[in-house]
C-alpha positions in Angstrom: 0.0 -0.2 0.1 1.4 3.5 -0.9 0.4 5.0 1.7 1.3 8.9 0.6 -1.3 8.4 -2.3 -4.3 6.6 -0.4 -3.9 7.8 3.0 -6.6 10.9 3.8 -9.4 11.9 5.0 -12.7 12.0 3.3 -13.6 14.9 1.7 -16.2 18.1 1.7 -18.8 18.5 3.5 -21.3 15.7 3.0 -22.6 12.9 5.8 -19.5 10.8 5.6 -16.5 13.5 5.6 -14.1 14.3 8.2 -15.6 17.8 8.5 -18.5 16.2 9.9 -17.2 13.4 11.7 -14.2 15.1 13.6 -15.1 15.8 17.0 -13.1 13.0 18.7 -10.6 15.1 16.9 -11.5 18.2 18.1 -12.2 17.3 21.5 -8.3 16.1 21.3 -7.4 19.6 20.4 -9.2 21.3 23.9 -7.4 18.2 25.8 -3.9 19.5 24.8 -5.3 23.4 24.8 -3.6 23.9 27.9 -0.1 22.2 27.2 0.1 24.0 24.1 -0.8 27.5 25.9 2.0 25.8 28.3 4.5 25.4 26.3 3.8 28.8 24.2 4.6 30.8 26.2 7.5 29.4 27.9 8.9 29.8 23.9 8.4 33.2 24.2 9.6 34.1 27.8 13.0 33.2 26.7 12.7 35.2 23.8 11.7 38.6 22.0 10.4 37.7 18.5 9.9 39.9 15.5 8.9 37.2 13.4 7.7 33.8 14.6 7.9 30.6 12.5 5.1 27.8 13.6 3.9 24.7 11.7 0.8 22.4 11.8 1.4 18.6 10.8 -1.4 16.5 10.0 -3.6 19.7 9.7 -6.5 17.4 7.6 -8.9 19.4 6.8 -12.6 20.5 8.1 -13.0 22.8 11.3 -10.3 21.3 13.1 -6.8 22.3 10.8 -8.3 26.1 11.5 -9.2 25.3 15.3 -5.7 24.6 16.1 -4.1 27.6 14.2 -6.8 29.3 16.0 -5.6 27.9 19.6 -2.1 29.0 18.8 -2.6 32.5 17.7 -4.7 33.2 20.4 -2.3 31.7 23.5 0.4 34.1 21.0 -1.7 37.0 21.6 -2.4 36.5 25.3 1.6 36.3 26.3 2.2 39.1 24.5 -1.2 41.0 26.1 0.2 39.8 29.8 3.9 41.0 28.8 2.7 44.4 26.8 5.1 43.4 24.0 4.5 43.7 20.1 2.7 40.9 18.7 5.3 38.8 15.7 4.7 38.3 12.5 3.6 34.9 12.1 4.2 32.7 9.4 1.5 29.5 10.3 2.1 26.4 8.0 -0.3 23.7 7.9 0.5 20.5 6.8 -0.7 17.5 5.2 -0.2 14.8 2.6 -0.6 15.7 -1.1 -4.0 14.4 -1.4 -5.4 16.1 1.6 -8.9 18.8 0.7 -6.5 21.7 1.0 -9.1 23.8 -0.8 -11.1 23.3 2.1 -8.8 25.2 3.7 -8.2 27.9 1.5 -11.8 27.9 0.9 -11.9 29.1 4.7 -9.2 31.6 4.9 -10.5 34.6 4.4 -13.7 33.8 7.0 -10.5 32.8 9.4 -8.5 36.5 8.6 -12.0 38.7 9.3 -12.6 37.0 12.5 -8.7 37.5 13.6 -9.0 40.6 12.9 -12.6 41.4 14.7 -11.3 39.6 17.7 -7.9 40.1 17.8 -7.1 43.6 16.1 -5.1 45.2 14.0 -1.8 43.3 14.9 -2.9 40.3 13.5 -2.8 41.6 9.7 1.0 40.2 10.2 -0.8 36.6 10.2 0.5 34.6 7.2 -0.6 31.2 6.2 0.0 28.8 4.1 -0.4 25.1 3.2 2.6 22.6 2.7 2.2 19.1 0.9 4.0 16.3 1.8 5.3 13.7 4.2 6.3 15.0 8.3 8.1 11.7 8.4 11.4 14.0 6.0 12.1 17.5 5.9 9.2 19.8 5.0 11.2 23.4 5.9 14.3 25.1 5.9 16.7 25.1 8.4 15.9 26.8 12.0 12.9 28.5 10.5 10.2 27.1 13.1 10.0 28.7 16.2 6.7 26.1 16.7 5.6 22.7 15.5 1.8 21.4 16.6 1.0 18.0 15.1 -2.9 16.0 16.8 -4.2 12.8 15.6 -1.7 12.0 13.3 1.8 10.4 14.2 -0.6 7.3 14.9 -0.3 7.1 11.5 2.7 5.3 9.6 4.6 6.5 6.4 3.8 2.8 5.2 2.8 -0.6 6.1 5.6 -2.3 8.2 8.5 -3.5 6.2 8.4 -6.8 7.2 4.9 -7.6 6.4 4.8 -6.9 2.9 7.2 -6.9 0.2 8.1 -3.8 -2.3 5.1 -4.3 -4.5 2.7 -4.2 -1.4 1.8 -8.3 -1.1 1.7 -9.8 1.9 4.8 -11.8 3.2 3.3 -12.0 6.8 -0.2 -13.5 6.6 -2.2 -11.9 10.1 -5.1 -14.4 9.1 -8.5 -12.8 9.6 -6.8 -9.7 11.1 -6.4 -5.8 9.5 -4.1 -4.8 13.1 -2.6 -6.3 15.9 -4.6 -8.7 17.5 -4.6 -10.8 19.9 -4.3 -13.6 17.5 -1.8 -12.3 15.5 2.0 -13.8 15.4 5.3 -12.6 16.7 5.9 -11.3 13.9 3.4 -8.9 13.5 3.9 -7.1 16.9 7.7 -6.6 16.4 6.9 -5.2 12.5 5.1 -3.1 13.7 6.7 -1.5 16.2 9.7 -1.6 14.8 8.7 0.9 11.8 6.9 3.0 14.5 10.5 3.9 15.9 12.2 3.7 12.7 9.5 6.8 12.1 9.4 8.7 15.0 12.9 9.0 15.3 12.8 10.3 11.3 9.9 12.5 12.5 12.3 13.8 15.3 15.2 14.4 13.0 13.5 16.1 10.4 11.8 18.2 12.7 15.7 19.1 14.8 17.1 20.5 11.5 13.8 22.6 10.8 13.5 24.1 14.8 15.4 26.6 15.9 17.4 26.0 19.4 14.3 26.3 22.3 12.2 26.1 19.8 9.4 23.5 21.1 6.9 21.1 19.5 3.5 19.5 21.3 2.4 16.4 19.6 -0.9 14.7 20.6 -1.7 10.9 18.9 -3.5 7.7 19.8 -1.2 5.2 22.2 -2.1 3.6 25.4 -1.2 2.7 28.8 -0.3 -1.1 28.5 3.1 -2.5 27.5 0.8 -4.8 25.3 0.4 -3.5 21.8 -2.7 -6.1 21.9 -4.5 -5.3 24.4 -8.1 -3.2 23.8 -7.3 0.6 24.1 -4.5 -0.5 21.7 -7.0 -0.3 18.3 -9.8 -2.4 18.8 -12.0 -0.7 17.0 -9.7 -2.5 14.0 -10.6 -5.9 15.4 -14.2 -4.6 15.4 -13.8 -3.8 11.7 -12.4 -7.0 10.4 -15.1 -9.0 12.6 -17.1 -7.3 9.6 -15.0 -7.9 7.0 -15.0 -11.4 7.5 -18.8 -11.5 8.3 -18.9 -10.3 4.9 -16.1 -12.9 3.7 -18.4 -15.5 4.6 -21.1 -14.2 2.4 -18.7 -14.0 -0.5 -19.1 -10.0 -0.7 -15.5 -9.6 -0.5 -12.3 -12.3 -0.8 -10.7 -13.9 2.7 -7.9 -12.9 1.4 -8.2 -9.7 0.8 -8.7 -9.3 4.1 -5.8 -11.3 4.8 -3.4 -9.1 2.4 -4.7 -6.1 4.1 -1.9 -4.3 7.4 -3.3 -1.0 9.0 -0.5 1.5 8.5 -1.4 2.6 12.5 0.4 1.6 15.1 -1.1 3.2 18.9 2.3 3.5 21.2 2.8 3.0 24.8 4.8 6.0 26.4 7.8 4.4 27.1 8.1 3.3 22.9 7.7 7.6 22.8 10.2 7.9 25.4 12.6 5.7 23.8 12.4 7.0 20.3 12.7 10.4 21.9 16.0 9.8 24.3 17.9 7.7 21.7 17.3 10.7 18.8 18.9 12.7 21.3 17.8 16.5 19.8 14.7 17.2 22.6 13.9 17.0 25.9 11.0 15.8 27.2 9.1 19.0 28.9 5.7 17.3 30.1 4.2 14.0 28.9 0.8 12.9 30.1 -1.5 9.8 29.0 -6.1 10.5 29.0 -8.5 8.7 28.0 -11.2 9.7 26.4 -13.9 7.5 24.9 -14.7 6.6 21.4 -17.0 9.3 21.3 -14.4 11.6 22.2 -14.9 12.3 25.9 -13.4 12.1 28.4 -13.6 9.3 30.8 -15.4 11.0 33.9 -17.8 12.1 30.9 -18.6 8.6 29.4 -21.8 7.1 29.9 -23.6 4.0 30.2 -26.0 2.9 27.4 -29.1 2.9 28.6 -30.5 0.6 25.6 -29.6 -1.5 23.2 -30.7 1.0 20.7 -29.4 3.7 22.0 -26.2 1.5 21.6 -26.1 0.5 17.9 -27.3 4.8 17.4 -23.6 5.3 19.1 -22.5 2.7 17.5 -23.0 4.1 13.5 -22.2 7.5 14.8 -18.5 6.0 16.0 -18.4 3.9 12.4 -19.1 7.4 10.8 -16.6 9.1 13.0 -14.2 5.9 11.9 -15.4 5.8 8.0 -14.7 9.5 7.2 -10.5 8.8 8.2 -10.2 4.9 6.4 -12.3 4.4 3.9 -9.6 6.0 1.4 -7.5 3.2 2.5 -10.3 0.2 2.5 -12.2 1.6 -0.7 -8.3 1.4 -2.6 -8.0 -2.6 -1.4 -11.7 -3.3 -1.0 -13.5 -1.2 -3.7 -15.7 1.6 -3.4 -19.5 -0.6 -4.3 -18.8 -2.2 -0.3 -18.1 1.1 1.0 -21.6 1.8 2.6 -21.8 -2.3 3.4 -19.0 -2.3 5.6 -19.4 0.3 7.3 -23.3 -0.4 8.2 -22.1 -3.7 9.3 -19.4 -2.1 11.5 -21.8 0.2 13.1 -24.0 -3.1 14.2 -20.8 -4.4 15.6 -20.0 -1.3 17.4 -23.3 -0.7 18.7 -23.2 -4.1 20.5 -19.9 -3.9 21.9 -21.3 -0.3 23.1 -23.7 -2.5 25.4 -21.5 -4.5 26.6 -18.3 -2.3 27.6 -17.5 1.4 27.6 -15.0 1.7 25.3 -11.5 3.6 24.7 -8.6 5.4 23.4 -5.4 6.6 25.2 -4.4 9.7 23.9 -0.8 10.4 24.5 0.3 14.2 25.0 4.7 15.3 24.6 5.6 18.6 25.1 9.3 18.6 23.7 11.7 21.5 23.3 14.8 21.7 21.1 18.0 21.2 22.8 20.4 24.1 22.3 
């Protein structure tokens, strides 16, 4: 699978679009907001800047893209106001893969700039927003051109299917029978391949950003992870397990070929905090200022705000909503492998399976938030 060619959130503003089904990601941005503000305050307290380079990596499209930019600008405005200092010129680069729906972002920029000037004043006329298409698992910006990097709900996506699971032609070389991600039944070679690919990719991400950030520059990254060291736990990626169930049900009825399931491996990995820390220390360019793991439910609520399902019909309704949030993110990959004509049926079944699961459990994602500073 060529991830750069097939991975993108569902475009537009339709019922299965990312724009309409990204509440989970929006809530993750909100959860990390205080850590982002803290990092920006520390950055700006250490030096007075006439201009400031900012990058949001894996920005996607829809309202969340400019929400992250707004939160960053809001924190800069508050810090300058409290310190009675002028607002620096801001260069905000929005990055995602070339297949991203950048047109949606561009169409929103006029309203975004109007809101900035209306709510923040004329000082924010000097805020220059641009788009940079490319993989963040490599260089994107000139050396020492950035002061602050943000990324939310992106780094759990790998640059490719783990190297040891398929050959250069995209043909599976290790069978993870009936599964599309790590599972309790997966061979140890599958677990090792995923862990190795994450370490390789995350290390390359850090190396690339170390070139682009100024000394003392900061990053705040948030992505799906897990509390347990065991990658087969439910919090690690059980949404993939249930999706595999829906696919296998369709294979049993002859709607799709079972071989197609065996040859699909999701380019995704939810690491534990220990794996993240090991990669950061091994790469060596960054110090960890703060690292937290929080739990949210599959609809994006924090643990204490989540609620129990009261009836089977409510469970199915919630399951169908969750299925749409997953569909908005992964449909492009599944469609390229299984075909466009089975997507509606797949996600209908998936929603019902997730609903049954909701009736019995209160499923959670683990979310890792890490604040890093570029060493001098």
